[in-house]
N, C-alpha and C positions, 0 to 999 in steps of 0.2 A: 242607439242614444236617442233619449226622448227631447222633445222642445217645449217650451212654454211661452206663451205669448201674453204680453202686457199692453194695455191700452194706450196707443200714441196720441189719442185727441186730449187726453189730460196729462201728458207728460210722463207716464208711468214707466216706459222702456229707458227713458233718459233718467228719471229718478233712481232706477236700478243701477244703470252704468255710472251714475254720480255717487251711489252709495247712500242715498237718502232713503231707498226703499229697501228694506230687508225683511220682509214679510208681505205673504199674499193669503188671501182668504178664497178658497174656491168651493162652491157648492158642488156636491156629489152629483154627477150625472145619474148615478143610481138612483139617487133620492128625486131627482125630477122626474124620471121614468117611472119610479114604482111607488113614490111618496112612502117608502119605508126607509128608517134610519135608526141607529142607536146610538146612545151617548159614547160608548168607547169606539166607534168605527170599525172595529175588528169583529164584532161577534156575529153570531148568525141569527137572523130572525126568519123564522118560518122557513129554515132551510136555505136561506138565501145571504150570502158573507159580502159584506161591503167593505172594500179596501180603498185606501188612498191611492192616488195615480202615482205618487212619487214615493220614495224611500228615503230614511234618514241616510246620509252618506252618498245618494246619487248624485251625480254630475249631469246637469240637465242645460241643454242649449236654449240660449235667449234668442227666439225668433224675431228677425228682422228682413224686411224685404231684401232681396238681392242689390236694389237699387239704392237701398239705404247703408249697405254695409261698405264703409268708406275705404279708400285705398290703402290708408295706413295699417288697417288691420288685416289685410288680404297677405296671407301667408301659407308656404308649403304647397302642398298638392292642389288644394283649392283656389289659389291665387290665379292660376293660368284658366281655370274653368270662368270665375267671376268677372277676369279681364275679357274672356272670349264673349260672355253675355253684354258687357259694355260695349263692344264693337258691333254686335249685331241689334241690339235691342232698342238703341235710341230712334232706329225708324221703326221697327215691329211693335215694341213693347206689348208682345202677345203672350210671351213667355210665362207659364204659371210661375209665380214667386217674383217676378220682376217688380212689381207694385203691390203685391199682397203677400205679406208673411205667412199667410195660412199654408201657403203651397210651397214654402221653402223645405230644403233638405237640412236636418238637424246637424249633418256632418259638415255642413258649408259655413255654419255660424261662426263667428269669432269670438263671441262672448258667451261665457258659460257662469252658472250658478251651481253651489253645492248644498243640497238640503242638510240643515243642521239640526231641525228639530219639527216635529207634527204633533199638533193636538186637535182635538175635536170639541167643539162647542157652538153655542147658538151663536148667531150672528151679532146679536145686540149684547153679548157677554164681553164684547170687546174693551179692553182697558183704555186709558188714555196714552200710556206707555205704548200699546201695540198700535194705536191710531198712528203715532208719529212713526213706528216702524213701517206702517203701510203707504207712507210717503206724504203724510199729512205734515205741514210745517208751520212754524209760529213765526209771526212778525209782528213790529210794533205798530206799524201806519203812522208813525209820527207821534203816536201818544204812549210813552214810555212805560205809564202806569198799567195799560189795558193792553194785554196782549190779543192778536187776532190768529186766526188759524185758517189755512186755506192747502188746496191740493193741487193747484195750477198757477204758472205765473200769467196765465191770461186773464182777461178781464172778466172777473166772476166775483160773486158775492163773497164777503169774509165772515166767518163764524165765531162765535165766542169760546167754542170749546173743540177740542180735536175729535171728540165723538160726533157732534153736529157736522163739521166737515166731512167725517169718514161716511156718515150715513148718506149725506148727499152724493158722496163719489161713489159708492158703491150702487146706488140708485141709477146714476148715470151711466156707470159701466154695465151694470148686471139687469137693469129694467127698473122702471118705477115700482115702488111698492116692495122690493126685495127686502129693504133694510126692516120695515115695518112687519114683514111675513116671519122674520125672525127664523130661517131655517137653520139647520146644523150645517157647520163648514167644517172643511180640513182646513186648518190654519199652518201653514208652511212658512217655516224661519228657514233663512238661506244667506249665505254669503258669495259675493261676487268673486269667482276665481280669475276669469281674465276678461 
């Protein structure tokens, strides 16, 4: 089983678990390494085939550090292992995956998503509807006639459009200037399984 990581600094893992985020855009690693990409995402360019990391119908584990996996969601054969880590790690905190979800095992994760759709597009082609699926939310800020948009409940600027909020979010998560560079991305739509 594969795993997928969402940014915790901007609350994206929690947005997935709350059902507010049902889509994610990922720049192809192949595109980064080779600067080669194609509109369909599946064609061969100069003999090089580019495929999405996940497939429609695939169930993927949501990566969380072992420390963040709460006791309520520990069940089955994995529960004993995570309880063991709890017992030894408050002192050590050196075990890979305890505080860094990059090193966790997918089969120990309690939450999963199922990929329901994949499309390939330029990053700037995102619609307002898809921005909201990416975890951007609308709020009134006390002015009922003027909606504002944001991507975190932290003290951050508010935006007048979902697209502006998403552009800033993707630059925060993926690096300054990513939205402006307008790369091709795989847009994965998903549902929370558990």
